[in-house]
N, C-alpha and C positions, 0 to 999 in steps of 0.2 A: 558751389560756385559763387554764391552771393557772399558767404563768409570770406572766401579768398579775395574777392574784389574789394570788400570793405577793408580788409587788413592790408592789402596793397596800398590803398589810399592812405591808411594811417602811416605806413612806412614812408611813402613818397611825400605826402603833403601835410602830415600831422593830423591829429584827431579833429573830427567835426562834431558839432553838437548832436547828441543822440546816438553816436556810433556805439558807445558802450552798451546802452540799453538794447539796441537792435542785435548786437553780437551776442549778448547774454541769452536773449530769447532764441536766437538761431542755434546756439550751442546746446541749449536745453532740449530743443527739438531733435537735434542730431543724436544726442546721447539717449534720448527716449526711444528713438527709432532703432538704435543699435542694441538696446537692452529691452526690447518690447516684451510686455507680458499681457496676458488676457485681460481685457477691460472688465473691471468688477461691476456687478449689477447695482440696481437702484438701492437695495437694502444696505449693501456694504458702503456705497457712496455716501449715503446719508449718515450712516454710523460713523464714518471716518471724516466727515466734514470738518469738525473742529481741529483735525490733525493737519489739514491742508497747508497752512502756513509753515509747517515744520517738516514737510516732506522734501526730500532731495532726490534728484535724478542721478543716483550713483549706485554702485554695487551694494549688495545686501550686507557686505562685511565692512561697511563704512565705520569710521570712528569719530564722528562729529558730535559734539556734545549737544544734547537736546534735539537731535534730528532722528528721523526714521527714513530709510530708503523706500521710495515708492514701490519698488518691486517686492518689498516685504509685506505689503498689505494683503495680497491675495493669500499667502500661506497663513498669515495671522487670522484672517477672516475664516479660513477653513478650520483652523484650530478652535476658534470660538464656537463655530457651528457643530464641530465634531466632538470636542472634548470638554469645553468650558461650560457652556449653557446650551446644549443642543435643543432642548424643548422650547426654551424661550426664543432662541434664534429662529427656529422654524416658524413659530407663531408670529414672530415679528415680520418675517418675510412675507407670510400670507396677508397679514393685516396691513402692512405698509403698501403692498400692491393694490389692495382695495381702496385705501385712502388716496393714493396717487391717481388711481383711475377715476375716482369721484371728484378729484380736484380739491380735497379737504386738507389743506396745508396745516391748519391748527392740529388736526388729528394726527397727521404725520409727525409733526414736531413733538407731540405728546408721546407717541410711540417710541420715537428715537430717544427721548429723555429717559423713559422708563427702562429701555434696554441698556442705556449707558449706566444707570444706577445699578442694575443687576450685574452687568459685566464688571463694573468697577469693584464691587464687593468681592466677587469671585477672583478677579485678577490680583487684588490686594492680598487675599488669603494665599493665593498661589505663590506670589513673590515672597511673602513672609515664610512660607513652608520650605522653600528651596534655598533660603538665604544662607543657612549654615550646613546644608546637606549637598555635597558635591555630586553624589549619585542622583539626587532628585533634580539638580540643575541640568545634568546631562540628559536625563529623561525628558525634562521640559524642552530642552533644545531640540530633541528628536521630534517631539510632538508638534512644536510650533513650526519647525522646519526652516528657520533662518539662522545664519551664522552667528548672529548676536541676539539670540532669542530672549535671554533674561533681560538684557539691556533694552531691547525693543519693547518688551512688555512693561518694564518699569517706566520708560518714557511715555508709552501710551497711557498708563495709569495716571501719571503726573499731569499730562495735558488734558485728559478728560475730566479729572478732578478740578482743574482750573478753568474749564471751558467758559464759564460765565464771566469771571473777571478778565480773562484774556479777550473774550469777544467785546467786552466793554472798552478795554484798552485799545483794541484794534480800531474801534469806531472813533476814538478820540485822538489817535495819533495822526499826523499829517500823512497824506497818501504817498507823497514823494518828497524827499529832502535832498536837494542838490548839494548843499553844503551845511553840515552840522556845525554851527559856530554861534558865537555871541549870545544874545539873550535866549535864543532857541534852545541852547544846551540847558540853561537853568529851567526853562519851562518844561522840557521833556523830562528832566530829572525829577521835578516836582510831580509830574504825572506818574512816572514809574514808581516813585517812593510811596505815593498815595495809594496806588493800586496794590502794591506789595503789602502795605500796612493793613489795608482792609482784608486782604486774603489771609493774613496771619491770624486774624481774629475770627476766621470762618469756623463754623461748627465742625467742619471736617478736620480742623487742626492743620491746615495746609501751611507749609513752611514759607516764610517770607522770601528766602533765597530762591525757591523754585519759581515763585511768581516773577521775581526780578529776572531770573535766567530766561524764562520763556518770553517775558516782555521785551528783553533786550534782543532776542532773536526776531521777534515781530518788528522791532524798530530797524534792525539791520537789513531786513528784507526791503525796506523802503528807502534806504540810503543809496544815493547814486555811487558813493564811494564807501563800501562797507567798513573799511579800516577806520573811518572817522568815528566809529563807535568808541575808540580809545579815548576820545576827548571827554567822554562821560567819566571815565576812570580817573583821569588827571584832574578833572574838575572836582570830583568827590574828594580826592586826596589833597586838593589845593597844592599839588606838587607834581613834578615829573619824575621823582625818585621812586624806583621800583619798590623799595622797602615800605614807603608810606602808602603807595597804591595797594600793595598786598594786604595792608591792614584794613582796607575798606570793603564794604559789601560789593563794590563794583570791580573788585579784582577779577571776578569771573569774566569781565569783558575781555581781558587779555587772553584768557584761555579760549574764549570763543573765537577771537580773531586769529590766533595762532592755529587753532584747530581747522578753521576754514581754509587757511593758507596751506596747511599740510594736505588737506583734501584736494586743493587746486593743483598742488604739485603731483599728486597721484593721477589726476585727470590729464595733466601735461604729459606725463609718462605714457599714458594710453594714446593720447592724440599723436605724439611723436611716433609711436609704434605703428599707428594706423596711417601715418603720412598725411595728416590733415593740418590745415593752417593753425598756428599757435600764437600769432602776434597779440591778440587780445588777452590771452592767458598770461603771456610774458608781462604785458603792461599791468595787469591786475596784481601779479606777484611783486613786480617792481614797486608799484605804488604802495602796496601794503607794507613791504619791507621798509621803504623810505618813510612812510607814515609812522610806523612803530618807532623807528630810530629818531624821528624828528619830535614826536610827541612825548616820548619817554627817554629817560637817561639810561641807556642800555650799555654804557661804557664800563660799568662795574659788573663783576661776575654775579650772575643770578640765574635761576632756572629758566626764566624767560629769555635772557640774552643767549643762553646756551641753546635753547630751543630754536630761536631765530637763526643762530649761526648754523645749526644743523640743517635747517630748511634751505638756507642759501647755498650750503655745500652740496646738498642734494640736487638743487636746480643746476648748479655749476657742473656737477658730474654728468647730468643728463644732456646738457647742451654742448659740452666741450667736444664730445665725439662727433656730433652732428656738424658743428662748426668746422672742426679740423678736416672733415672729409669733403666739405663743399668745394674748395678749389680743385681737388682731384677729380670730382664728378664733372665739373665744368670743363676741365682739360680733356677728360676722356671723350666727351661729346664733341668738342670743337676742335680736336686735334686734326691738323691737316693730314690728309691721307693721299698716298699715290693712287692713281686711277685703278691700278691692278688690284688694290685691296677693296675696291667698292663694287658690290654686285650691281649689275645694270638695273637701273630704275629703282633702286632701294632708297630709303629715307631713314632718318633717325626715328627711333621708337617714340611716339608721342607721349607714352607713359613715362619714359625715362626723362624726357624734356620737362614734363610737368613736375615730376618729383624733384628734379634738379633746380627748377625755378623756385619751388617751395623752399629748398635749402638756401638758395641765395637770399630769399626774403627773410629767412630765419637770421642770417648773418646781419642783414640790414636792421632788423628789429632789435637784435641783441646789441647793436651799436648804440641804440637809444637807451637801453636799459642795462648796459654792461656793468656799471658801477655796483648797483644793488644786487645784481645776479652773480657777481664775482666771476665774470668772464672777460674782463677788460683786455688782458694780454692776448688771449687766444683769438678774440674777436678782431682786435686791431691787426694781428698778423694775417688772419684769413681775408679780411677786407682788403688789405694791401695787395695780397697775392691776386685776388679777384680783379682789382682795379688794374694792376699792371698787365695781367694776362688779357683782359678784355680790350684794353687800350692798344696793345700790340698785336693781338691775335685777330681782331676783326679785319684789319687791312689785308692780312694773309688770306682770310676767308673770302674777301671781296675779289682779290686777284684770282683765287682758285675758281670762283664762279665765273669770272670774266673769260677765263681760258678753258672752261669745262667743255667736255664733249657731250654728245647725246646720251651716252650711257651713265655718266657720273653726275650730270647736271642736277637731277632731282635731289641727290644726296647733298651736293654742295649748297643747293638752295635751302634745304631743310636745316643745314648747319647755320647759315646766315640768319634764317628766321629765328632759330633758337638763340643765337647771339643777341639779336634785337630784343628778345624777351628778357634776357639776363641784364642787358644794358639798361633797359627801362627801370629795373629795380635798383641797380647800382648807381647809375648816373642821372636818371630822371627821364621824363617823357620827351623833352626837347632833344636830348642826345640820341634817344632811340629813334625819333622821327628823322633826324639827319642821317642816321645809319640806314634806315629803311629807304630813304630817297637814294642814297648811294647804291644800295642793292638794286633798286629799280633801274638806275643808270647802267650798272654792270650787266643786268639782264637784257637791256635794250641794245647794248653794244654787241652782246652775243647774238641777238636776233638779227641785227643789221649785218654782222659779218657772215652769218649763215646765209642770208638772202643774197649777199654779194657773191659768195662761193657758188650758190645755185645758179645765179645769173651767168 
């Protein structure tokens, strides 16, 4: 309900300061509730602590670079305990429990680090062993029990191996960046380059590209507008040309942003199917598409321009069916009916009214973001149909309420109330308030006439 009200405010009055942050957290909570898994214990929580900034609340078959789905942690931990290092994991669970009970945090940290080192070596050996053996890869996938088992283990290895430089980078990065621009871009680039250079000389032979990749994801988590990560790539290339950007180490930025956008489109598909509000998602996809097209020259044919075009086409396909069906849904609910078609005392289904109101809000939101979402024509047509129908249809509904009898009055009243809700989204609060007052007058006329007849 809170998500819906915030999004209605965005559609009616524009974005307020902090709306995006609140909506992101609310959506994360909703997704976590809908895909809940058993809460892992203290041992697993401490083991996976360095992974926290790279976890996502998505399905386990996600395809986001440098990310692990939170729901995958439980099966991965089970695999570590059962197949990878069972003896060490059992000892760790016993020892960590005693350390936490005694409040000995240094001891707990020491135990976690020791288990990390042991698990890292075994996981590296495992990844190398299955690299060129398809049968071994399938066997590992069954053992780990996640749809992207090999990728998940590889990501886990990379993050745990980089845990110290990444922890240091996380401490030095700003906690929240409202706008990545100006001198701040140069300062953050220097910070990322320095961290990557130090990691590349680490005794473990860690690759500079991996440190940069996960450092960029850390940074993106702290951006109010994640698409602004692109500015690091154009700054590194000193150009907005895709060819020059692709030649820099920061080309991975574009892959990260496009991957995040594709994942957001998948979430949009799920939210539409579940009938939940999507205004904030549409805004995020719109802002990212516009940011990519503004910061980079995507007019020439390139893999990135084709990928963005595919994303926009996917979003357009998802939204068109919803938008085109909206005027018909409104007409179905508000259609004037003869009294003989109305069951005595019946009213409109509140669920139908709520779902249709969501659809009307989708159309309003799409009007704001139609250009980048490639739904200009269908949105304009649907909005015109809604406007015309509501402008002409509400008078008919008020007249029907004014002359309604005892049996059909509840239904007529529910139609007017639904119309008020739809008008609030399409025309604004003031128009809806005037319509509500007109409905009150119509109801008072009915009451007065009824008293006169009784007298």
